[in-house]
C-alpha positions in Angstrom: -22.0 -47.2 35.4 -20.3 -45.7 32.8 -21.3 -42.9 30.3 -20.5 -43.1 26.8 -19.1 -40.3 25.1 -19.6 -39.3 21.2 -16.6 -39.7 19.0 -16.1 -35.5 18.5 -15.7 -32.7 20.7 -17.6 -33.0 23.5 -20.2 -29.9 24.4 -19.4 -27.9 21.5 -22.0 -28.3 18.9 -20.5 -28.8 15.5 -20.9 -25.7 13.0 -22.5 -26.5 9.7 -20.7 -26.1 6.3 -22.1 -22.5 5.9 -21.2 -21.3 9.1 -17.6 -22.7 8.4 -17.2 -20.4 5.4 -18.4 -17.5 6.8 -15.8 -17.6 9.9 -13.0 -18.5 6.8 -14.2 -15.3 4.6 -13.9 -13.6 7.9 -10.9 -14.5 8.9 -9.7 -13.7 5.3 -11.4 -10.3 4.9 -9.2 -9.7 8.2 -5.8 -11.1 6.9 -6.6 -8.7 3.9 -6.9 -5.9 6.0 -4.2 -6.3 7.9 -2.0 -6.9 4.7 -3.5 -3.5 3.2 -2.4 -1.7 6.3 1.2 -3.2 6.2 1.7 -2.1 2.8 0.6 1.5 3.1 3.0 1.6 6.6 5.8 0.4 4.2 4.7 3.2 1.6 5.1 5.9 4.1 8.2 4.3 5.3 9.3 4.7 1.9 8.3 7.6 1.3 10.3 9.5 4.6 13.3 7.6 3.4 13.1 8.7 -0.3 12.7 12.7 1.0 15.5 12.6 3.5 17.8 11.2 0.8 16.6 13.9 -1.4 17.2 16.3 1.1 20.2 14.6 2.5 22.1 15.2 -1.0 20.7 18.3 -2.0 18.2 17.7 -4.5 14.9 19.0 -3.0 16.2 22.6 -3.8 15.8 21.4 -7.6 12.6 23.3 -9.5 9.7 21.2 -10.0 9.7 21.7 -13.4 13.0 20.2 -14.2 11.8 17.2 -11.9 9.5 16.8 -14.4 10.9 16.9 -17.3 13.5 14.3 -16.4 11.0 12.1 -14.8 10.5 9.7 -17.4 14.1 9.0 -17.9 14.4 8.9 -14.2 11.5 6.1 -14.3 13.6 3.7 -17.1 16.7 3.7 -14.7 15.3 2.7 -11.7 12.8 0.6 -14.2 9.4 1.6 -12.4 6.6 1.9 -14.9 4.2 4.2 -14.6 1.3 1.6 -13.5 3.5 1.0 -10.8 3.6 4.6 -9.1 -0.3 4.5 -8.4 -1.5 3.6 -12.2 -2.5 7.6 -13.4 1.0 8.5 -14.3 0.1 12.1 -12.5 2.3 13.9 -9.9 0.3 14.7 -6.9 2.3 18.2 -5.8 1.9 19.4 -2.3 3.3 22.4 -1.0 4.7 23.8 -4.1 4.0 27.2 -5.5 2.0 28.3 -8.5 4.3 27.4 -10.8 4.6 24.1 -9.8 1.0 23.6 -9.4 0.5 24.6 -12.7 2.4 22.5 -14.5 1.5 19.6 -12.1 -1.9 20.0 -13.7 -1.0 20.4 -17.0 
């Protein structure tokens, strides 16, 4: 007496199409979250390397106002659009004296 098994996977009920879609959406969300985290980490690494380069070249002693004045030329040289740098075109200023903060808000 042989008991025949069904053609599908034994012992595991098949999922409905809606369940398959939900599982795929959850996997997609997890992948997008992982991608965002990798991009954030890469941005942080890039920021640290740029800051180290600026310090190594002695450019950290250049006044903020001078950086702000040459920023459009620097973007042109680097071929970076204002939208690529965060969209607003505004510079986030931290650790700058009162004169630098006033210039950043202008």
